[in-house]
C-alpha positions in Angstrom: -13.7 -5.5 -10.1 -15.9 -6.6 -7.2 -17.2 -4.0 -4.7 -17.6 -5.0 -1.1 -19.3 -2.6 1.3 -18.8 -3.0 5.0 -20.1 -0.9 7.9 -16.8 0.2 9.3 -13.1 0.2 8.6 -12.7 -2.4 11.3 -15.0 -4.7 9.4 -13.0 -4.3 6.3 -9.8 -4.9 8.2 -11.1 -8.1 9.8 -12.2 -9.5 6.5 -9.2 -8.6 4.5 -6.7 -9.7 7.2 -8.5 -13.1 7.4 -8.2 -13.5 3.7 -4.5 -12.5 3.7 -3.8 -15.0 6.4 -5.5 -17.8 4.5 -3.6 -17.0 1.4 -0.3 -16.8 3.3 -0.9 -20.2 4.9 -1.7 -21.7 1.5 1.6 -20.4 0.1 3.4 -21.8 3.1 1.8 -25.2 2.6 3.0 -25.1 -1.0 6.6 -24.3 0.1 6.8 -20.8 -1.4 7.1 -17.2 -0.2 4.0 -14.9 0.0 4.5 -11.4 -1.4 2.2 -8.8 0.1 2.2 -5.4 -1.6 1.8 -2.7 1.0 1.2 1.0 1.3 1.9 2.9 4.5 -0.6 5.3 6.1 -3.9 5.5 7.7 -6.1 3.5 5.3 -4.3 0.1 5.6 -3.3 0.5 9.3 -6.4 -1.3 10.7 -5.7 -4.2 8.4 -2.1 -4.4 9.6 -3.3 -4.3 13.2 -5.8 -7.1 12.5 -3.1 -9.1 10.8 -0.8 -8.8 13.8 -3.5 -10.2 16.0 -4.1 -13.1 13.7 -0.4 -13.9 13.4 -0.1 -14.0 17.2 -3.3 -16.1 17.6 -2.2 -18.6 15.0 1.6 -18.5 16.0 2.4 -17.9 12.3 5.9 -18.4 11.0 6.6 -15.1 9.1 9.9 -16.2 7.6 8.1 -16.7 4.3 6.3 -13.4 4.2 7.7 -10.6 2.1 6.4 -7.0 2.4 6.7 -5.3 -1.0 6.4 -1.6 0.1 5.1 0.9 -2.4 7.1 4.1 -1.9 9.3 6.3 0.2 10.1 10.0 0.4 13.4 11.0 -1.0 15.6 14.1 -0.8 18.4 15.6 -2.7 18.6 16.8 -6.3 18.2 14.7 -9.5 19.8 12.4 -10.2 21.4 12.0 -6.7 18.3 11.2 -4.7 18.5 9.4 -1.4 15.9 8.1 1.1 14.9 10.6 3.8 16.2 9.6 7.3 14.4 6.6 8.6 13.7 8.2 12.0 11.6 11.0 10.5 7.9 10.8 11.5 6.7 10.5 7.9 9.3 7.9 6.7 7.6 5.0 5.1 10.5 2.8 6.1 9.9 3.9 9.7 6.2 2.9 9.3 7.1 -0.5 7.9 9.4 -1.1 10.9 7.3 0.3 13.7 3.7 0.0 12.6 4.0 -3.2 10.7 7.0 -5.5 11.4 7.2 -4.7 15.1 3.5 -5.3 15.5 3.6 -8.5 13.4 6.5 -9.9 15.5 5.2 -8.8 18.9 3.2 -11.9 19.7 5.6 -14.4 18.2 8.8 -16.1 19.3 12.0 -14.7 17.7 12.4 -17.9 15.6 9.1 -16.9 13.8 9.8 -13.2 13.3 9.5 -11.4 10.0 13.2 -11.0 8.8 14.3 -7.5 8.2 15.5 -8.5 4.7 11.9 -9.4 3.9 10.9 -5.7 3.8 11.5 -4.4 0.3 11.5 -0.8 -0.9 12.2 0.7 -4.4 15.7 2.1 -4.5 15.8 5.8 -5.6 19.1 5.2 -7.4 18.1 2.1 -9.3 14.3 2.3 -9.1 13.7 0.5 -12.4 15.3 -2.6 -10.9 12.4 -2.9 -8.4 10.0 -4.2 -11.1 12.6 -6.8 -12.2 13.2 -7.9 -8.6 9.5 -8.4 -7.9 9.0 -10.3 -11.2 12.0 -12.6 -10.4 10.3 -13.4 -7.1 7.2 -14.5 -8.8 5.1 -11.4 -8.6 2.9 -9.9 -5.8 0.3 -12.3 -4.4 -1.9 -9.5 -3.2 -1.4 -5.8 -3.5 -3.2 -3.6 -0.9 -4.0 -0.2 -2.4 -5.3 3.1 -1.2 -6.5 6.3 -2.9 -5.5 9.9 -2.2 -8.6 11.8 -1.0 -8.0 14.9 -3.0 -6.4 13.8 -6.3 -6.6 10.0 -6.4 -2.9 9.4 -6.2 -1.9 5.8 -5.6 1.5 5.4 -3.9 3.3 8.6 -5.2 1.9 8.4 -8.7 0.4 11.8 -9.4 -2.5 12.7 -11.7 -1.3 12.3 -15.2 0.8 9.2 -14.6 0.8 7.0 -17.7 -0.5 3.4 -17.6 2.9 2.2 -18.7 4.8 4.0 -15.9 7.0 1.8 -13.7 9.0 2.2 -10.5 10.7 5.6 -10.5 11.4 8.8 -8.6 8.6 11.3 -9.2 7.7 14.8 -8.0 4.7 14.8 -5.6 1.7 16.7 -6.9 0.6 19.7 -4.8 -2.7 18.0 -3.8 -0.8 14.8 -2.8 1.4 16.9 -0.5 -1.8 18.5 1.0 -3.3 15.0 1.5 -0.1 14.0 3.3 -0.5 16.8 5.8 -3.5 14.8 7.0 -1.8 11.5 6.8 1.1 12.8 8.9 -0.2 15.4 11.3 3.2 16.2 12.7 3.9 18.2 9.5 3.6 21.8 10.6 3.2 23.2 7.1 3.2 22.2 3.4 6.8 23.4 3.1 7.9 20.5 5.3 6.4 17.8 3.0 9.2 16.4 0.8 9.1 17.3 -2.9 10.0 13.9 -4.3 9.3 10.3 -3.7 10.3 6.9 -5.1 7.3 4.9 -6.1 6.1 1.8 -7.8 4.4 2.7 -11.1 1.0 2.1 -12.5 2.3 -0.7 -14.7 4.2 -2.2 -11.8 0.9 -2.7 -10.0 -1.1 -4.0 -12.9 1.6 -6.3 -14.2 2.9 -7.7 -10.9 -0.2 -8.0 -8.8 -1.9 -11.4 -9.0 -4.8 -9.9 -7.0 -5.5 -6.5 -5.5 -7.6 -4.9 -2.8 -8.3 -1.2 -2.5 -9.4 0.2 0.9 -11.6 3.3 1.1 -12.7 4.3 4.5 -14.1 7.5 6.0 -16.2 10.4 4.5 -13.0 12.0 3.0 -12.9 9.1 0.5 -16.4 9.6 -0.8 -15.2 11.2 -4.0 -12.7 8.4 -4.5 -15.4 5.8 -4.1 -17.7 7.5 -6.6 -14.9 7.8 -9.2 -13.4 4.3 -8.7 -16.6 2.4 -8.4 -17.8 3.8 -11.7 -14.5 3.5 -13.6 -14.2 0.9 -16.4 -10.5 1.4 -17.2 -7.5 3.3 -15.9 -8.0 7.0 -15.9 -4.7 9.0 -15.6 -6.5 12.0 -13.9 -7.3 9.7 -10.9 -4.5 7.1 -10.7 -6.2 5.0 -8.0 -8.5 3.7 -10.8 -5.6 1.4 -11.5 -7.6 -1.2 -9.4 -10.0 -1.5 -12.2 -7.4 -3.1 -14.4 -5.9 -5.4 -11.8 -6.5 -9.1 -11.8 -8.8 -10.5 -9.1 -9.6 -6.9 -7.9 -11.8 -6.0 -4.9 -12.8 -2.5 -3.9 -13.6 -2.4 -0.1 -15.5 0.6 1.2 -17.1 1.4 4.5 -20.5 3.1 4.9 -18.9 6.5 5.3 -16.9 6.3 2.1 -19.7 4.7 0.1 -22.2 7.3 1.4 -24.9 4.8 2.0 -26.2 2.5 4.8 -24.6 -1.0 4.9 -26.5 -3.9 6.4 
């Protein structure tokens, strides 16, 4: 795993977005789709904004871009889980539509828009099929990752998640729910955070990602940086250490997360 320290989250976003655009264009030239693994939330948002600007600047045709989303909140009782309503402020499907697809498409003619069918989510009823669907499409070209500040969750994988875990519905850890209070400030209390989520698994990420990039920005991610940058293998008590076992992995951190000056 390579570690790249940058001054600000915007510096990380500009570099990573440029890299993604180059990879996407290369896939287009080869006549194949480009699968981008995506979390929702604050950590990747600057990268998505930078990507939107680059797509508009280069008049990119997004018909060959597929967003492989990591997770979504679900409700109901096992085994009859269902997605939360898409219009809820914390819905990851809402984030994908409003904060990603709409921004990506904003500067492009309709003929070059990202098709709605190119946004994938794991199904809470048939979650195991997500891994098969990704594999059948050739795997994920680049998986963007982020770490929970308090417990190192990645997607909705809680501490204790096994290395062989795959896409599934899981109960959110208490600290994960507390982290999500910060991610989604419209939550008024911990009781409003859903109890369950459907998520890719640790093995899903390791097996399906041809390359991976983890983004750590802000002082709240200092602990995450210290743990992940020193890890040598996946540690179940901090699931975001999955990045260490990914192929072609890069850990991006800004000065605040790294706790050191960056030239």
